[in-house]
C-alpha positions in Angstrom: 26.0 -26.9 -27.1 25.7 -30.4 -27.1 22.5 -32.6 -26.9 22.1 -36.5 -25.6 19.2 -38.4 -24.8 18.8 -38.7 -20.6 15.8 -40.9 -18.5 16.4 -38.6 -15.6 13.5 -37.5 -13.5 12.6 -34.5 -11.6 9.5 -34.8 -9.3 7.9 -31.9 -8.1 5.3 -33.1 -5.2 2.4 -30.3 -4.3 1.3 -30.9 -1.0 -2.5 -29.1 0.4 -2.0 -27.7 3.7 -5.4 -25.4 3.6 -7.9 -25.9 6.6 -9.9 -28.5 5.0 -7.3 -31.2 5.1 -6.8 -32.9 8.3 -3.3 -33.5 10.1 -2.7 -36.8 9.9 -3.6 -36.9 6.0 -0.6 -34.1 5.9 1.7 -36.4 7.4 0.4 -39.5 5.8 1.2 -37.6 2.5 4.8 -36.6 3.8 5.3 -40.8 4.2 4.2 -41.1 0.9 6.7 -38.5 -0.7 9.3 -39.7 1.4 8.9 -43.3 0.3 9.0 -42.1 -3.2 12.3 -40.3 -2.6 13.7 -43.7 -1.9 12.8 -44.8 -5.2 13.7 -42.3 -7.2 17.9 -42.8 -8.5 20.3 -40.7 -6.8 20.7 -38.6 -9.3 17.1 -37.7 -10.1 15.6 -34.4 -9.0 12.7 -33.7 -5.7 11.3 -30.5 -5.0 8.5 -29.6 -2.9 5.7 -26.9 -2.7 3.0 -26.7 -0.1 0.0 -24.6 -0.8 -3.5 -23.1 0.6 -4.0 -19.6 -0.6 -0.9 -18.8 -1.3 2.1 -21.3 -2.5 5.4 -21.8 -0.2 8.3 -23.4 -1.7 9.7 -25.9 0.7 12.4 -27.9 -1.3 14.0 -26.4 -4.3 14.7 -29.7 -6.4 17.7 -31.9 -5.6 18.9 -35.1 -5.5 17.3 -37.2 -2.0 16.0 -34.4 -0.1 14.8 -35.7 3.7 11.3 -34.2 4.3 10.0 -34.5 7.7 7.3 -31.4 7.8 6.2 -28.3 6.1 6.7 -24.8 7.2 4.1 -22.6 5.6 2.7 -20.1 7.8 0.3 -18.1 5.0 -3.6 -18.3 5.8 -5.0 -21.6 5.4 -8.7 -20.5 4.5 -8.6 -20.9 1.2 -7.2 -23.2 -1.5 -5.6 -22.4 -4.8 -4.5 -25.5 -6.5 -4.3 -23.2 -9.5 -1.2 -21.0 -8.3 0.2 -24.4 -6.9 0.7 -25.9 -10.4 1.9 -22.5 -11.9 4.8 -22.6 -8.8 5.6 -25.7 -9.4 6.2 -25.5 -13.0 8.6 -22.7 -12.6 10.9 -25.2 -10.4 11.2 -27.8 -13.5 14.9 -27.6 -15.2 15.7 -28.5 -18.9 16.7 -32.1 -19.7 14.6 -34.2 -17.1 11.6 -36.1 -17.2 8.7 -33.7 -15.0 5.9 -34.6 -13.3 3.8 -33.2 -10.4 2.8 -35.0 -8.1 -0.8 -33.2 -6.3 -1.8 -34.3 -3.0 -4.7 -32.7 -2.0 -8.9 -32.7 -1.0 -9.5 -30.9 -4.8 -11.9 -28.7 -3.1 -10.8 -25.5 -4.7 -12.3 -22.3 -3.8 -9.2 -19.8 -5.6 -8.7 -20.1 -9.2 -9.1 -23.0 -11.6 -6.5 -25.6 -11.9 -8.1 -26.5 -15.5 -6.9 -23.4 -16.9 -3.3 -24.9 -16.4 -3.7 -28.1 -18.9 -2.5 -26.4 -22.3 0.8 -24.9 -20.7 1.3 -28.3 -18.8 0.9 -30.4 -21.6 3.1 -28.0 -23.9 6.2 -28.7 -21.3 5.3 -32.0 -21.2 4.9 -32.1 -17.7 2.1 -35.0 -16.2 0.6 -34.7 -13.4 -0.3 -37.3 -10.8 -3.0 -36.5 -8.2 -3.3 -38.0 -5.0 -6.7 -37.4 -3.1 -6.6 -36.9 0.5 -9.9 -36.8 3.0 -11.3 -33.5 4.3 -11.9 -33.2 8.0 -15.3 -33.5 7.7 -15.3 -36.8 5.8 -17.9 -39.3 7.0 -18.2 -37.4 10.2 -21.6 -35.6 11.8 -21.9 -32.2 10.7 -24.8 -29.4 11.1 -24.0 -25.9 10.0 -25.6 -22.4 9.1 -25.0 -21.7 5.4 -25.9 -17.9 5.0 -28.3 -15.6 6.1 -31.0 -13.5 3.3 -32.1 -10.5 3.7 -33.5 -6.8 2.2 -30.4 -5.3 0.9 -32.1 -2.4 2.6 -35.2 -1.2 5.0 -37.1 1.6 5.5 -38.1 2.8 9.3 -40.6 0.1 11.4 -40.7 -2.2 8.3 -41.1 -5.8 9.1 -38.7 -7.7 7.4 -37.3 -11.3 7.7 -34.5 -12.7 8.3 -33.8 -16.0 6.9 -31.4 -18.6 8.1 -30.5 -21.5 5.9 -29.2 -24.3 8.1 -27.5 -27.5 6.5 -27.2 -31.1 8.2 -25.6 -34.3 7.0 -27.5 -36.4 9.7 -30.4 -36.2 12.2 -30.0 -33.4 14.7 -31.8 -30.9 17.1 -31.2 -27.6 16.9 -31.1 -24.3 19.2 -31.3 -21.4 16.3 -30.2 -18.4 18.0 -30.7 -14.6 16.7 -28.5 -11.9 17.6 -28.5 -7.9 16.8 -25.3 -6.1 17.3 -23.8 -8.7 19.5 -27.5 -8.7 21.7 -29.4 -11.9 21.9 -32.6 -11.0 21.1 -34.6 -14.3 19.9 -34.0 -17.9 19.6 -36.0 -21.0 17.5 -35.9 -24.7 18.8 -35.5 -27.1 15.5 -35.5 -30.8 13.8 -33.4 -31.3 11.2 -33.2 -34.3 8.9 -31.0 -35.7 6.8 -33.1 -36.1 4.0 -34.2 -32.3 4.3 -30.6 -31.5 3.3 -31.1 -27.6 3.9 -33.8 -26.2 6.3 -34.8 -22.4 7.1 -35.1 -21.0 10.0 -37.3 -17.0 9.5 -37.2 -14.4 12.5 -39.4 -11.3 11.9 -37.8 -8.0 12.2 -38.4 -4.2 12.6 -35.8 -1.4 12.9 -37.1 1.8 15.0 -34.1 3.6 15.4 -33.1 4.6 11.5 -29.4 2.9 11.8 -27.7 -0.1 10.1 -27.6 -3.1 12.3 -25.3 -6.7 12.2 -27.6 -9.8 12.7 -25.9 -12.9 13.8 -27.4 -16.4 14.1 -25.4 -19.1 15.6 -26.7 -22.7 16.2 -25.9 -25.1 19.1 -26.3 -28.9 18.7 -25.2 -32.2 20.3 -24.2 -33.4 17.0 -21.6 -31.6 15.2 -17.6 -32.0 14.4 -16.8 -28.8 14.1 -18.1 -25.0 15.6 -16.2 -22.4 12.9 -19.4 -22.5 10.6 -21.9 -22.6 13.6 -22.7 -19.0 12.9 -23.2 -16.5 10.0 -24.1 -12.6 10.1 -25.3 -9.9 7.4 -25.4 -6.2 7.5 -29.0 -4.6 7.2 -29.1 -1.3 6.0 -31.1 1.4 6.3 -32.5 3.0 3.7 -32.9 6.5 4.6 -29.3 8.9 4.8 -30.8 12.1 5.9 -29.4 11.7 9.7 -26.2 14.1 10.5 -23.4 13.3 12.7 -22.4 16.8 14.4 -19.5 16.9 16.2 -19.5 20.2 18.2 -15.9 21.6 19.5 -18.2 25.2 20.7 -18.8 25.8 24.2 -21.9 27.0 25.5 -25.6 26.6 23.2 -25.6 24.1 20.2 -27.3 26.8 18.0 -26.9 25.1 15.0 -28.0 21.3 15.8 -31.5 22.9 17.3 -32.0 24.6 13.9 -31.2 21.8 11.8 -33.7 19.7 14.0 -36.2 21.9 13.5 -35.5 21.5 9.4 -36.3 18.0 10.2 -32.9 16.8 9.7 -32.4 13.9 12.4 -29.2 15.1 14.1 -27.2 13.1 16.6 -24.8 15.4 18.4 -21.8 14.5 20.3 -19.0 16.5 22.1 -16.4 13.6 23.2 -14.6 11.9 20.5 -14.5 8.4 22.3 -18.2 8.2 21.2 -17.6 8.8 17.5 -18.4 6.0 15.5 -15.8 2.9 15.8 -16.4 1.4 12.6 -16.9 1.9 9.0 -20.1 0.7 9.6 -21.7 2.3 12.5 -20.3 5.7 10.1 -22.4 4.5 7.0 -25.7 4.8 9.3 -25.1 9.0 8.7 -25.9 11.0 5.8 -23.1 13.3 6.5 -20.6 14.1 9.1 -20.2 17.9 10.6 -17.0 18.6 12.2 -17.5 22.6 14.2 -14.9 24.2 15.5 -13.4 20.7 15.9 -9.8 20.6 16.5 -7.4 17.4 15.3 -6.1 17.1 19.3 -9.7 15.2 20.2 -8.8 13.4 17.1 -6.7 9.9 16.2 -5.4 9.4 12.6 -7.5 6.2 12.2 -10.7 8.6 12.6 -9.3 11.0 10.1 -8.4 8.1 7.8 -11.8 6.5 8.4 -13.5 9.8 7.1 -11.6 9.8 4.5 -12.9 6.5 2.9 -16.5 7.1 4.7 -16.4 10.4 1.7 -14.5 8.7 -1.0 -15.6 5.4 -1.3 -19.1 4.8 0.3 -20.4 8.5 -0.9 -20.9 10.4 2.9 -21.0 13.8 3.4 -18.4 16.1 5.2 -18.8 20.0 6.6 -16.3 21.8 8.0 -17.3 24.6 10.0 -14.3 27.0 11.3 -13.5 29.1 14.5 -10.6 29.4 16.3 -10.0 25.4 16.7 -10.4 24.7 12.9 -9.1 24.6 9.8 -5.2 25.2 9.5 -5.2 26.5 13.4 -7.0 23.7 14.1 -3.9 21.4 12.8 -5.4 20.0 10.0 -2.4 20.9 7.2 -1.3 17.9 5.8 -4.1 15.5 7.4 -6.5 13.0 5.5 -9.0 15.7 6.1 -7.3 18.6 4.4 -7.0 16.0 1.2 -10.8 15.7 1.1 -12.2 19.4 2.0 -12.2 21.7 -1.5 -10.0 24.0 0.9 -6.3 24.2 1.5 -4.9 25.1 5.0 -2.5 27.6 4.2 -3.4 30.6 2.1 -1.8 31.3 -1.5 -0.2 34.7 -0.7 -0.8 35.6 2.9 -1.1 39.5 3.9 1.4 40.0 6.1 5.1 38.6 6.9 6.2 37.0 10.0 9.4 36.5 12.4 8.9 33.4 14.6 11.2 32.7 17.3 11.2 29.2 18.9 12.7 28.6 22.7 13.1 25.3 23.2 14.1 23.7 26.5 17.1 21.3 26.6 17.8 20.8 29.8 18.1 17.0 31.2 14.4 16.5 32.0 13.7 16.5 28.4 15.3 13.3 27.7 12.1 11.6 29.9 10.1 9.6 28.0 6.3 10.3 26.5 5.0 7.2 25.0 8.0 5.6 22.5 9.9 9.0 22.3 11.5 11.9 24.7 10.3 15.1 25.2 13.1 16.4 23.4 12.5 14.0 20.2 8.5 15.6 20.3 9.7 19.1 20.9 12.0 18.8 17.9 8.9 17.3 15.8 6.8 20.4 17.1 9.2 23.0 15.8 9.7 21.4 11.8 5.9 21.3 12.0 5.9 25.0 12.2 8.8 25.4 9.6 5.9 23.7 7.1 3.6 26.4 7.6 5.8 29.1 7.1 6.6 30.7 3.4 9.7 32.1 2.2 8.5 35.7 3.0 8.5 34.6 6.5 11.7 34.0 8.8 12.5 31.8 11.3 14.6 31.3 14.4 15.6 28.6 16.9 17.3 29.0 20.1 17.5 25.9 22.4 18.7 26.8 26.2 19.3 24.8 29.5 21.3 27.2 31.9 22.6 29.0 28.9 21.0 30.2 25.6 22.2 28.6 21.9 21.5 29.7 18.7 20.3 26.6 16.8 19.4 28.6 13.8 19.7 31.9 13.4 17.0 34.5 12.4 16.5 34.4 8.7 14.1 34.1 5.6 13.0 30.3 5.3 14.7 29.3 2.1 16.0 25.9 3.1 13.6 24.4 5.2 15.4 20.9 4.9 18.7 22.7 6.1 16.8 24.1 9.5 15.2 20.8 9.9 18.6 19.4 10.2 20.0 21.7 12.4 17.0 21.3 15.0 17.7 17.4 14.9 21.2 17.7 16.3 19.8 19.4 19.6 20.6 17.3 22.5 19.2 17.9 26.2 21.4 18.5 29.1 21.8 20.8 31.9 19.5 22.8 34.2 16.9 25.3 32.9 17.1 29.3 32.9 15.1 30.9 30.5 16.1 34.5 30.6 19.7 34.2 28.6 17.2 32.7 25.7 14.7 35.9 25.8 17.3 38.0 25.5 18.9 36.8 22.5 15.7 36.1 20.9 14.4 39.8 22.0 18.1 41.1 20.3 17.3 39.4 16.4 13.4 40.4 16.4 13.5 43.8 17.3 15.9 44.5 14.1 13.4 42.0 12.1 11.6 43.8 9.4 8.4 41.4 9.3 5.1 43.0 10.3 4.7 40.2 12.9 7.1 39.2 15.4 6.5 36.4 17.9 8.1 34.0 19.9 7.0 30.5 21.1 8.6 29.2 24.6 8.5 25.4 25.1 9.9 24.2 28.6 9.2 21.6 31.3 10.7 22.8 34.2 11.7 26.2 36.7 13.7 28.8 35.3 16.1 31.0 37.1 16.1 34.9 36.6 12.3 34.8 36.6 12.0 38.7 37.8 14.7 39.6 34.7 12.6 37.5 32.1 9.3 39.5 33.8 10.9 42.8 32.6 12.0 41.5 29.1 8.8 40.6 28.5 7.1 43.6 28.9 10.3 45.6 27.3 9.2 43.4 24.2 5.5 44.0 24.4 6.1 47.9 24.1 8.0 46.6 20.9 5.0 44.8 19.0 6.6 41.3 20.0 4.5 39.0 21.4 4.8 35.5 23.2 3.2 32.3 23.9 4.1 29.6 26.2 3.6 25.6 26.2 4.3 23.8 29.7 4.4 20.1 29.3 5.4 19.3 33.0 3.8 19.5 36.4 6.9 20.3 37.8 7.4 23.4 35.6 6.5 26.8 37.0 2.9 27.8 35.6 2.3 30.3 36.7 5.5 32.1 35.6 4.5 30.5 32.1 1.2 31.7 32.4 2.4 35.2 33.2 4.7 35.4 30.3 2.0 34.9 27.9 -0.1 37.4 29.3 2.3 39.8 29.5 3.2 38.9 26.0 -0.5 39.1 24.6 -0.2 35.3 23.2 -1.5 31.9 24.5 -0.7 29.8 27.3 -0.7 26.1 26.7 -0.4 23.2 29.4 -0.6 19.5 28.6 0.7 16.3 30.4 0.9 14.5 26.3 4.0 15.8 25.0 2.5 13.9 22.0 0.3 16.8 21.8 3.3 19.2 21.3 2.9 19.0 17.2 -0.1 20.1 17.1 -0.3 22.8 19.9 2.5 24.2 17.6 1.2 24.5 14.2 -2.0 26.2 15.7 0.1 28.4 17.7 2.0 29.2 14.3 -1.3 29.4 12.5 -2.6 31.8 14.8 0.6 34.2 15.2 0.8 34.3 11.6 -2.8 36.1 11.8 -4.5 33.7 9.3 -7.4 33.8 11.4 -8.9 37.2 10.0 -11.4 39.1 12.1 -13.5 42.5 11.2 -16.7 42.9 9.9 -16.8 41.7 6.1 -19.8 41.0 3.4 -19.9 37.8 1.7 -19.8 38.3 -1.6 -21.4 35.1 -3.9 -18.9 34.0 -6.7 -20.7 31.1 -7.9 -24.5 30.6 -7.9 -24.7 27.2 -6.5 -28.0 25.6 -5.6 -26.9 25.8 -1.7 -28.0 29.7 -2.4 -31.4 28.9 -3.9 -33.7 31.0 -2.6 -31.6 33.2 -0.5 -31.1 36.3 -1.4 -29.1 39.3 0.3 -27.0 38.1 3.0 -25.9 39.5 6.7 -22.6 40.4 7.6 -19.7 38.0 9.1 -17.5 39.2 11.7 -14.4 36.8 11.1 -13.2 33.6 9.3 -9.9 31.2 8.7 -7.8 32.0 6.1 -7.9 29.0 3.5 -6.7 29.1 -0.2 -9.4 27.1 -2.8 -8.5 23.7 -4.3 -7.9 23.4 -8.2 -11.6 22.0 -9.4 -13.2 23.3 -6.4 -16.1 25.5 -6.4 -15.9 28.7 -4.4 -19.3 29.6 -3.7 -18.7 32.7 -1.2 -15.4 34.7 -0.7 -14.5 37.7 1.3 -13.4 41.0 -0.2 -9.9 39.5 -0.4 -11.3 36.6 -2.6 -10.6 34.1 0.4 -12.9 31.5 0.4 -15.9 31.3 2.8 -18.1 28.6 1.4 -16.4 26.6 -0.9 -17.7 23.0 -2.4 -16.3 20.1 -4.2 -17.0 16.6 -5.2 -14.4 13.7 -3.7 -14.7 10.1 -5.0 -18.3 9.5 -4.5 -18.9 12.2 -1.6 -19.0 15.7 -1.2 -17.3 18.0 1.1 -18.2 21.3 2.0 -16.2 24.2 3.8 -17.6 27.4 5.6 -14.7 28.9 6.6 -16.4 31.4 9.5 -18.5 29.8 12.5 -21.9 29.3 13.7 -21.4 31.2 17.0 -21.8 34.5 18.0 -18.7 35.7 18.1 -18.3 35.8 14.0 -21.7 35.0 12.9 -24.0 36.9 15.4 -25.8 38.8 12.3 -26.8 35.4 10.6 -28.0 33.1 13.8 -30.7 36.5 13.8 -31.3 35.8 10.0 -34.3 34.7 8.5 -32.5 32.3 6.3 -30.2 31.2 8.7 -32.0 27.7 9.3 -32.7 27.5 5.0 -29.3 28.2 4.0 -27.9 25.2 6.5 -29.9 22.5 5.1 -29.8 23.2 1.7 -25.8 23.1 2.7 -26.2 19.9 4.4 -28.6 18.2 1.8 -26.4 19.2 -0.8 -23.5 17.1 1.2 -25.9 14.3 1.2 -25.5 11.6 -1.7 -28.4 11.0 -3.8 -29.9 7.5 -2.7 -32.8 7.2 -5.0 -31.3 6.3 -8.2 -33.3 4.0 -10.7 -31.6 0.9 -10.3 -31.7 -1.9 -7.9 -28.2 -3.7 -6.2 -27.7 -7.3 -5.5 -24.5 -9.2 -4.4 -23.3 -12.5 -3.5 -20.3 -14.6 -2.5 -18.8 -17.9 -3.8 -15.6 -19.0 -2.7 -12.9 -15.9 -2.7 -15.4 -14.2 -5.3 -17.7 -11.8 -5.0 -20.5 -10.8 -7.7 -22.4 -7.8 -7.8 -25.7 -7.4 -10.2 -27.5 -4.1 -10.9 -30.8 -4.1 -12.7 -31.6 -0.7 -13.7 -35.1 0.0 -14.5 -36.6 3.3 -14.8 -40.2 4.6 -12.9 -42.2 3.6 -15.6 -40.4 0.2 -15.7 -38.5 1.0 -18.6 -35.2 -1.5 -18.9 -31.8 1.1 -18.6 -29.2 0.2 -21.2 -25.7 1.3 -22.0 -24.8 3.3 -18.6 -21.9 3.4 -16.4 -21.9 2.3 -13.4 -18.6 1.4 -10.7 -18.5 0.2 -7.4 -16.1 1.0 -4.5 -15.4 -2.3 -2.1 -14.3 -1.4 1.5 -13.3 -4.9 2.8 -13.0 -5.4 6.4 -9.5 -4.4 7.1 -10.4 -0.8 5.4 -8.8 -1.4 1.9 -10.4 -0.4 -1.0 -11.2 -2.4 -4.2 -12.8 -0.1 -7.4 -14.4 -2.4 -10.4 -16.3 -1.0 -13.0 -19.4 -2.8 -14.0 -20.5 -4.3 -17.6 -22.9 -4.7 -19.4 -24.2 -8.4 -19.6 -28.0 -8.4 -20.5 -30.7 -6.0 -20.9 -30.9 -3.6 -18.1 -28.4 -5.6 -16.1 -24.6 -5.0 -15.2 -22.3 -7.2 -13.5 -18.6 -7.2 -12.2 -16.6 -9.4 -10.0 -14.6 -8.5 -6.8 -12.1 -10.5 -4.6 -13.7 -11.4 -1.3 -10.9 -13.3 0.7 -10.9 -11.7 4.0 -13.6 -12.7 6.8 -16.0 -10.0 7.5 -18.4 -7.1 6.4 -17.8 -6.0 3.0 -19.5 -2.5 2.5 -20.5 -1.8 -1.4 -21.0 1.2 -2.8 -22.2 1.5 -6.0 -22.8 4.6 -8.0 -24.2 5.4 -11.4 -21.4 7.5 -13.2 -22.1 10.4 -15.8 -18.3 11.0 -16.5 -16.5 11.4 -13.6 -19.1 12.4 -11.6 -21.4 10.1 -9.6 -25.4 10.7 -10.2 -26.8 8.7 -8.0 -25.0 5.9 -5.0 -26.3 3.0 -3.4 -24.5 1.0 -0.5 -25.1 -2.7 0.7 -22.9 -5.3 2.9 -22.0 -8.5 2.8 -20.5 -10.8 5.0 -18.0 -13.6 4.6 -18.5 -15.4 8.3 -16.2 -18.2 7.9 -13.8 -19.7 5.3 -15.2 -22.1 2.9 -12.6 -24.9 4.2 -15.1 -25.2 7.3 -18.2 -26.5 4.6 -16.3 -29.2 2.9 -17.3 -32.4 3.7 -16.0 -34.4 1.2 -12.6 -34.5 -1.3 -13.5 -33.0 -4.8 -12.2 -36.4 -6.5 -13.6 -35.6 -9.8 -11.2 -32.3 -10.8 -8.2 -34.2 -9.6 -9.2 -37.6 -11.9 -9.7 -34.5 -15.0 -6.5 -33.2 -14.5 -4.3 -36.1 -14.2 -6.4 -37.5 -17.3 -5.4 -34.2 -19.4 -2.0 -34.8 -18.7 -0.9 -37.9 -18.9 -0.5 -38.6 -15.0 -2.3 -41.0 -13.0 -4.9 -40.9 -10.4 -4.2 -42.4 -7.0 -0.6 -43.4 -8.5 1.5 -46.1 -6.7 5.1 -45.5 -5.4 6.6 -47.3 -8.4 4.6 -45.1 -10.4 6.6 -41.7 -9.5 10.0 -43.5 -10.2 8.5 -45.0 -13.4 10.9 -44.5 -16.0 9.3 -43.5 -19.6 10.7 -45.7 -22.6 11.1 -42.6 -24.1 13.9 -40.8 -23.1 14.4 -36.7 -23.1 16.7 -34.8 -24.6 19.3 -33.4 -22.3 21.3 -30.2 -23.8 24.8 -29.3 -22.6 26.3 -25.8 -23.2 29.5 -26.2 -24.1 30.7 -22.3 -25.3 32.2 -21.5 -21.9 35.1 -24.6 -22.8 35.2 -23.3 -26.2 36.1 -20.2 -24.8 38.6 -20.9 -23.0 40.2 -22.8 -25.2 39.9 -20.0 -28.3 41.6 -17.1 -25.9 45.1 -18.4 -25.8 44.5 -19.6 -29.7 43.4 -16.1 -30.4 47.0 -14.6 -29.0 49.2 -16.9 -30.8 47.2 -16.4 -34.2 48.4 -12.5 -33.1 51.5 -13.4 -32.3 51.9 -15.3 -35.5 51.3 -12.8 -38.1 52.6 -10.1 -36.0 56.4 -11.5 -35.2 58.8 -11.5 -37.7 61.4 -14.6 -36.9 64.7 -15.3 -39.1 65.5 -18.7 -39.7 68.0 -19.1 -37.2 65.9 -17.3 -34.6 62.8 -19.8 -35.4 65.5 -22.7 -35.0 67.2 -21.4 -31.9 63.2 -20.8 -30.1 62.4 -24.2 -31.4 65.6 -26.2 -30.3 65.2 -24.1 -26.6 62.1 -25.3 -26.3 62.2 -28.9 -27.2 65.5 -29.7 -26.2 67.7 -29.1 -23.1 71.1 -26.8 -23.2 72.7 -29.5 -21.3 72.5 -31.9 -23.7 74.0 -30.1 -27.1 77.7 -32.5 -27.6 80.4 -31.5 -29.8 78.9 -33.7 -32.3 75.6 -31.8 -32.5 77.6 -28.6 -33.0 79.8 -30.6 -36.3 76.3 -31.6 -37.2 74.8 -28.4 -37.5 77.5 -26.2 -38.9 77.5 -28.7 -42.3 73.8 -28.5 -42.4 74.8 -24.6 -42.8 77.6 -25.4 -45.2 75.5 -27.1 -47.6 72.7 -24.3 -47.9 75.3 -22.2 -48.6 76.5 -24.6 -51.6 73.0 -25.2 -52.9 72.6 -21.0 -53.2 76.0 -21.2 -54.8 74.6 -23.7 -57.6 71.4 -21.7 -58.3 73.4 -18.9 -59.0 75.2 -20.3 -61.6 72.2 -21.7 -63.2 70.9 -18.2 -63.4 74.1 -16.6 -65.4 74.1 -19.6 -67.7 70.6 -18.8 -68.5 71.5 -14.9 -69.0 74.0 -15.7 -71.9 70.8 -17.0 -73.9 68.9 -14.2 -76.0 66.5 -12.3 -74.0 63.1 -11.0 -75.4 62.5 -7.1 -74.9 59.6 -6.7 -72.5 58.6 -5.3 -69.4 60.5 -6.5 -66.5 57.8 -7.0 -63.1 59.0 -5.8 -59.8 58.7 -9.1 -58.4 61.7 -11.3 -60.9 63.5 -7.8 -60.6 63.3 -8.6 -56.5 63.9 -11.8 -56.8 67.1 -12.1 -59.3 68.8 -9.0 -56.7 68.2 -11.9 -54.0 70.0 -14.6 -55.6 73.2 -12.0 -57.1 73.2 -11.2 -52.8 73.6 -14.6 -52.2 76.6 -15.4 -55.0 78.3 -12.6 -53.3 78.2 -14.1 -49.8 79.2 -17.2 -51.4 82.3 -16.0 -53.2 83.4 -14.9 -49.1 83.5 -18.5 -48.3 
């Protein structure tokens, strides 16, 4: 490579487009940039990045770009100058004078731009800084700075909500207080410019033992923007003994009545639409109980929220069995299965099963249900059944319209993917006739060696040959083949399908929503596989849990849902077959419990009469509720885009507690989770920072840890009401001055300064290895040719003659001249031979003749013979 000196400039403009900068300032900045480009030389390079919270490359470095606007669509609620400078540094090519022109109000609230000074200096990059005015510069403004409330309160405790109000002018205000969106109080206030800040205080009490969101808003006739006229915060209730009981049973609520008598504050809901809509509301409860509740009434977002509530907030969860619970309730491969100590499918099923799926593929199955057709949802339902089966089971699939097609031949479940691929190929068309499909299914099942033989029929229409179908179902029943039916249309013959299920000793389902099909199929396959175990049995104590403290022998139960224990879980009670009856474990910060029998007379009749029934359940529920009485206090605050958690650990005797382990889980407004470990920063004090770059409420769960196990957990809430961009009253010019001074740039430069050529040019390096390689390749082949190819003198002469002379140009004189030169050469050779002969007559000393001389003489003698012939 070669190097030379260059005075070319590469200028990267970094333009602040955050919310604190008014639009007219951005337009003025673009005008300045274009005027600067005009001053630069034609071969100088110019680039542009715009930035707010993130950095966007608007123009890569090039000559004389035309810049009219910015295209950044990223969030503008924060300003990260640090990231903008890093992005600009990465754009510089080699061989140019490097300069960054930062155009900003200097109000960074993410990162620290001065951390880049060392790398800027090491790369010779100077930074010019141009200050912009903020949108509030020189304008009258009032704002709510923050709310101060206790981190936790008790029932009927009188507490204060302190609203800190700021103003840069004299103003009259109306300060209003809201709780959970409802107006509850107001104050009139006069604030003077000299006050800087003033406080409005509201006294409150909470009687319902719930968490509440308080909001303060202000109104004033002197104001510029409204975005900063409110603030809100979460007030947490200290006691965590509240129970949320979701009832999936019909009839008497036995368990809630018992819990209330045991002193547990229990809220009962039977409609999942009344389930808490946010993690903040769910945090009101110490434990959530699902009693015989299926997934059919649950949404995916509700299940994910429960997982977050347990794992990251430290809530408790308890599931009680019944025909709509555990695997038969559709919880296989759901977030609820993830948090429970048991798996929905037993490791070893006791009996093998053969299941035939008869799927209606008539043309009406192409009708849409939501975004998918009924046919697509039927396929999805069919594949969900396959997930429940083991390689000991058999599956077969028949699709029918006017005739029956065997999609999957009844056989053991070996390649699930191959089966799913076959089902995916079903196309809907034609009419509806169930009888051929029933006949084909019967033929396959009657020869099966499985202990359980079951058919699931899905249809949305009216079938032909109904009488023949009913007679065939009766014959199947005699051969112990059971049938269940699912109807998904009002046009279907429901009575016919119900008769088939009744005669076939199965179950009948109907739904208007084809989206329920996968859940219905899972439930049906679970029940058909006889994973619901019924019959009297005595629970066996497998682990001496604190749940059983003070409880002696237990009555018999009459049934349970088959599950299998997860690794790491505690199996407290089991059946004679070692199936879980009561299992517990720690999941993240929370605890979960599975009781696979029920709380109703069907399976737990003797337990309802048992003296220790209330004691057993109250101890089970109290076990699920996290300990919130740890010997530590928690405070938290937010500055810019960073939050700070502080724990002060003090024992009940007043001693500072050192060398402890604390973790914090932060549930953010969008329900993402950040986990941080607190470090000890002083005697009894532990701290950690977390990212707080979203508006809304943050739920913090701080736990004292013993290894991986939480000893105690405390929860507090923090709220970001508005972006810090809306409280920047003036520009931060000092940071701009510090940056330009530290890097050799100028603060508030003129246009000529942007294009100024330094007396000291920079070294520019040009790589030339490609050109050298192009030259070297033909030289290499020429060298090889010279070394490897042998040419006589005549051949070489002829080659050169042909290369440099035209053949047509040779004349007679040329030929004569060549002949004379050849003759002269031969005469020279003859003379040399005669000299050698004359020397040979002299006395010669006897000595060893070397091969080189011998070879030379031989050549001369050969030449003599040729000369004699002339």
